[in-house]
Structures are given as C-alpha cells and as structure tokens.
N, C-alpha and C positions, 0 to 999 in steps of 0.2 A: 420283383427287383431282380437287376441283373448283378451277382458276386461275383469280381475278378479275382483273379489270383494277383497276387501285386509281389515287384521284386524285393526283397529288402532290403538292397541297397539305398531304395528311392523312398524319401520321406512320402506321403501320402497326398499332400497336396500339389507334390510335382508331378505323382503321377494322373491325377486329371490334367493339370493342366497341360500334360504332355500330348492327353488322347483328346480332347478340346483343341489341341494345336492344328492335332494331324485332321480330326474333322473339319480345321477353318480352310487346311491347305487342299484339303479335296472337295473346298464347297459343299460342306453340310448347311452348313449357311454361307452364300454369299454376302459379298461387299455390300456392307450398311443391313445387311438383316440384322434381328432383335435376336440375342441367345436366350437358350429356355430359362425360368429366373432358378435363383441357387439351389428351391430346396428341389426343382428336378432333377438338378446334376446330385445334389444329398442322396436321394434315395436311390437312384442310379447307381452309383459307387460306392454306397452303404458309408459315407461319411458325413459328418456335422455340416453347415450351412456354412461354419467360420472355417473350414477346411477349403469350404468351397471358394467363398471369396478370398480368400489366401492364392488359391490359383490363380482367381481372377486376374488379382494384381498382376501375377507375372506376367500374364499375356499384356494386361495395360501398358507393363514399361516397356514391353519389346514392341509395343504399338500396334499388335495386331487386335487391339478390342479398344473401346475407349467404354466411357460410363454416360451416363447421362441423370443427373439427378431426379429423382420419382418415376423414371421411366425403366431403366435399365441398362444392360450391357449389348453395344451394338459392336459389329463386326467391321473394322477401319475400310474405311472407303478408299481407292487409289486416290493421291494427290490427298489426302485429308490427314489431321493430325488428329490426337486424341486433344481434348478441353484439356485445357490448363492446368487442372490441379490444385496445389496452393500454392498460391502468389504469395513472396513475402515483398513486403514494399516496405522502405527506409526512407521517408521523408517527412518532412514537416505537415502535420495533420490539423492543422488551425490555420486563421487567418483569412485575409479575404482572398487572395489569389490562390494559394499554397493549400490550405482547407478546399478551395473548389477546385481544385485541380486532384487531390486527393480523394473527395467525396465521389468525383465524377469518374475516376480509373475503379474505384471499388464496383462503382455499380457498371460499368463495361465490363471489367471480369467477370463478374456475376451472370450476366446475358451472355457469355461465351460460358457458362458453367463452371466458372473456376471459382475458387475461395481465397479471401486475401486474408494475410497475415501482416500487421502492422509491426513494424521496431523502430527503438528511438536511439539515436545516438549522442542523447543528451544536449541538454539546452544548449541556446545558441551561444550564447556569452557565459564564463566563469566555469569552464568543465574542463578536466584537464586531458590531455589530449589521449594518455594512457585508461583515462576512465572508459575514453569515445572507444579506442581499441579492444578495452572488456568488455562494454554494450555491447559492441559489434559480434565479437568471436561468441558470447552467448547466445545472440539470436540465429546468426548460422548452423547451430546446432541440430535446429529442426531440420526435418522432412519437408523440405523446398522444393517443389518442381522448377518455379524458377523465381528470378530474382529482379526486381525492380529496384532501383537509387534514383534517387534526386542526388546529382555529383557535385554536391556543395563545399567549399573549402573545406569544412569543419571533417568532413566525410573521411575518415580513416582508410583513404586508398590500398596502402601498402597490407595492412591487414585484410582488406576485402579479396585483394589479389592472391595473396594465401591461403585466404579459409574458401576462397569459392573458383576452383580450376577454371582453365581453360576449356571452352566445351559444354558447360554448364550456362545454361541460358540467363543471359545477364542483359539490363536493360538500361541505360542511364537517360532518365526522363527529366526533360526543361535546362537543366545546366551538368555541364561534366568541366571542372574545373582542376583538373589533375596533371600532372605530367606521368602518372604510370600508365603502362601502354595496356591496355586490354583487348585483343586483337578479334575475338569473338564477340564482341561485346557490341548491342543494338544503343547506338546513338538518336533518340529522339528527344532536339532538342530545340529550345526557342530558337530563332536567328537574332540574335542581340542585335549583330550589326545593323540587321534591315529595321528595325526599331528604330533604332538611335536615329538612322540616315532619315525614315521618315517624316520622323518630328521635325526634325533639323531642317528639309526640303520645305516642310510646311510653312513653318515659322519663317523662312527666307523666303517664299514665296510674296508674305505680307510685307515686306521692306525691310525687314531687318538682316544689318549685313554684319553684327557681332553678337555673338551666343555665350549664356554661361551654361556652365553643366554643372548643376548642382547633386552632388554624389555625397556617399560617406566615407570612403576610403582611398586612400594612393597606393597604386600599384606596385609591385616589387615585395610586397610584403611577404614572407616568406615562413609560411605556415607547413606543416609536414604533408609531403604526397601533394603538393598543389602547385600546380603552374599560374602565375602571376598574370602571364597574358590572356588566360585562360576564363579570369574572372569576370563575371556576367556585364558588371558595371561597366569596366573597359572596355569590353565588344561594343557597347551602346557607342562608348566616348568613338572609335574607329570608325562606326558608323557616323556621328557628326562631323568628324573630320572631313570624313569622305564627302558630304554633301557642301561642306562648306568650299572644298575644292573645284567641285564642279560648278559653283557660281561662280568660280573664278579668283575666291578667299585665299586668305593663308590663315590654316591652323594655327600656327606661331603665334600670329599677331590678333585673329578675331575668334579666336575660342577662348574661355577662362576658365580654369577649374575651382568650382568653392567646393571645400569638404566641410560638410555637417559633422564635425568630430567634437567628443565632451573636452572640455577647456578652450574650445576655439570660439570666441566671438565672431559666431555666424552671421549675425542681425549686419555689426556693422561692416564686414567682408562682401555681405549682398551690397549693401547700400554702396558702397565703394563701386563696386561692378556696374550698377546701373549709373552712378554718374560717371563713372567713364565711358557710357555708350553702349554696356551691352544689356541691350534692352530685350533679346530673344533667351528667356529660361527654360532649358529641357530639364526635368527634376527625375532623377530615377525616384521612385513610388510616388503616390501622388500626395499623399498628408505632408513632403517637403515642401510643395506646392505653398500650402498654408501661409510657411515662413517668408515666401517670397512677396506673396498679397500684404500680408503686415508690414513689410518693409517698403514697399513698394507706394503702398498706402501713407506709411507714415513720411514721404516726402515728397508727395502728395502728384504720384503717377496711378495713372488708372490702367487697371487688369483690362484687356481687351482692347486699348487703343494707345497707351503709350508704350505699356510694355504686353510683350507676348509670351505666355507658359503654355508648357504641356508638361505632364505629369506620365507616369509608367504605371500598368499594372490594371487600369482602368476601373478602379474598385469603389464601392460607394462614397466614397471621399469625392470623386471628381465631378458626382451630382450635387452634392451637399454645400460646396463651395459656390461661393457668390462673387463673380457670372462663375457660372459653370467650368468644369475644368476642362479643355481638351487634353486626351488621353491614349496610351497607345497599350491598347490589349494583346495579350500572349495568347487568346486565343486558345482559351482551358482547357475546354470539350474536345479542340481539334487533337490537342497533347496527350488526354488520355485516351482517347480512342485507338489511336496511332501506336500508341505502346500497349492497350490490351490485343490490340492485334497481335504486334509481335509475339506476347507470349504465348495466344490462340495458334500462331502459325508454328511456331518454333523458330522463328529468323532466328539468324547468325550475320552480324558483321554488319549489317543496315545501316547505314548513317542518314537520316530523315531529319531535316530543319524546317521548324514552322513556320513560318513569316507571319509576325504581329500584323494587325490592322488598327490604324489610327481611325479614333472618333472624335471627330469634330464638334468644339463646344464654345462659348462666346470669350471664354482667356485667351484666344487667337484672334479675335477680332471678327468669327464668322458662330452664326448662330444653329447651323445643322451642318452636315454630312453631305444634304441636297444642295446646299449653296456651295458646297466647296466643289463638287460635280459642274453644276452651271460653269464657275470659275474657270475648270478645265476645258469646260466645251470653248468659253469664249476664246480660250488661247488656242486650242486647237484649229 
C-alpha cells in the first residue's frame, strides 16, 4: 500500500482527483479505457471508497471521465460526452399522446445510461399560476444535469428563466408556447403547421372546398409568459389556412372555426357549419371527432362520403370509431429519441421540428394509406 504526504490545504478527495487527473493527461489510461475500481484507489491512497467516489465526481463534472451503470468509470473519448446523468422531465405523464411520449423518453434516456426525475407543475385546470411557480421552484432545487420541458401554455416560463440559467442543458419538447427567450435551449417540437396542412390537403384532395376547424380555444388568450401565436392548436390552424390558399381558396371565406368551449352549444354550431357547406372537418384531438360523427348522423349525413373528418394525435379513439378515423400522428417515438439525443450529446441551441404523419382511414373516404398512395401515383 502506498501512503502519500498530503498537502493540508487540500481535502482528501481533491488530492485523489488531482492525481487521477494527471494520470489521465499523461495517458496512463487512454481515451475509452476503464479506470480501476474504487477499492483499488482507496487502497492506494489510504482513503475510503466514499472519498474516491467524490473524487471521481469531480472528474465526471469536468467531463474527463464518464460512468456506465454496472460497468464502471471510463476515460472520455475525443468528441464523446459523458452520459446524461439525472434528467429532470416536466411534462404530462399520462394520456394516449403525452403519456406515450413520456414513457418512451424515459426508455430512451435509460438506453443512454441516464436517469429520469419527473416533475409536475400542477393540474391542467384550476391551479393558480403562483402555485405552478412554487412547484417548479421546488423541483429545480434537485441536482439535475439537464432539463426537458413540454413548454405548454401553463408552464411558468419566467420562473424557469430565473431558476435555470442560460448555459445549462435545457430542451423544450413537443411544444414551446412562450414569449420568453431561451437562447441556449434546444427546441424539439412537433411541426404543428405541417400536421394541419397535411390533414387539410388530404380532405381538399377528396373534393371538399370548405373546411371547419374544430378546436378548444380562441387565439390571443393572455396567460403568464405565453405567446398566443405559439399555441399549438393555432399553429395547426395556420397550416390549414396555408393548404386552403394553395388550393386557390380564401381562408377567410372557406375556413370556419368551431370552438369546443364550456357553455357553448357546440352541437348547434357544428350542425350550422355542416348546413353551410363546411363538409371537411379537422379536429384537434381524436375524441372531438365523436361529436362531429354524432351531429352529422343527426342530420343524416354519412361520415366518409358526405362529411370527411380527420383527427389529431392518432390515439386509440381513431381505431375505435366507426367508421375508423383518419388522424395525424405526431410521431411520439421520434420526438422522444431526438430529445434524449439532445441531453446525451450536450447539444445547445438546436432547433428541430418533427413532421407529423397522416394515418389514413375510412372517415375521409379511403380505407388505407395504400389507397392514398395509389391515388397519388395516378395523379403523377
């Protein structure tokens, strides 16, 4: 056993980390090679394993080394970042779409040897913004290596900006509905406009020249820290308007907004839109399509022939409705994989939009994506 004279000014763990650091620089262990186990260093320096682990923590923070759970500590290779460590995730963890994104994100981070801590900013409705700010502050006290946030309208963005300084690893996932500026943040977002445009173009292709957009809120709502034009359902609307204009229509004349809001006789509004000739309906979320089905059937209109309907998020609702619902998939797995890659590679300032994919079913007059492809070949 080697016993060394230690400088009194240096804590034991710093003396150990400095010695290991010098050996790495002198290539005692080359990039990619594994360091000896903690017990070996403990015997060499006559310290406890806890002291060695603390010393290795210092080297990890400097990105000279990285740890692989169950295997040990390795010297960082050129161009390689250390594994992501503890990743805070603030997003909805349940539901057909958001729950799927969350669970696949956790799996993708684990594959990269990271760990996930999920946080809440309170329920969707009925939670004061001051409570959301407090919940977020309490969550950010944790020793997080990176943070992933579904930047929805209710997120307290100003609190986030105060408590998570620029330069720390931050990724907004799926949505970013904020006026606040986060210059170093990654944006891994659903391309909502492309989703709206693809749904609208598909319906327009079937001969509908007037569309209704069935959504849940009006633009311009002033929430704390939120930019109304960034609200995802209005980005879908802009995509629909772009499709109508591309087909020679006038969005002011050929698009009607139907709001599914409490206290509104939504059924009567839908029936009026159908009677006025708005026979193509794009719904935000698949479950709203059920209301369209009911109102169309009430006035003896056939879904898939007289009225063409698309949903959004391609949830189990789409397959359970009769006729089955054409819907827009946001590609949950792809979103999760890209966000996990952001934290694993230490990216900063990357802006990535994941394009949704239209899944064609009977509600738009076709029975499969193969039939859609066949018609596209005929056009070509």
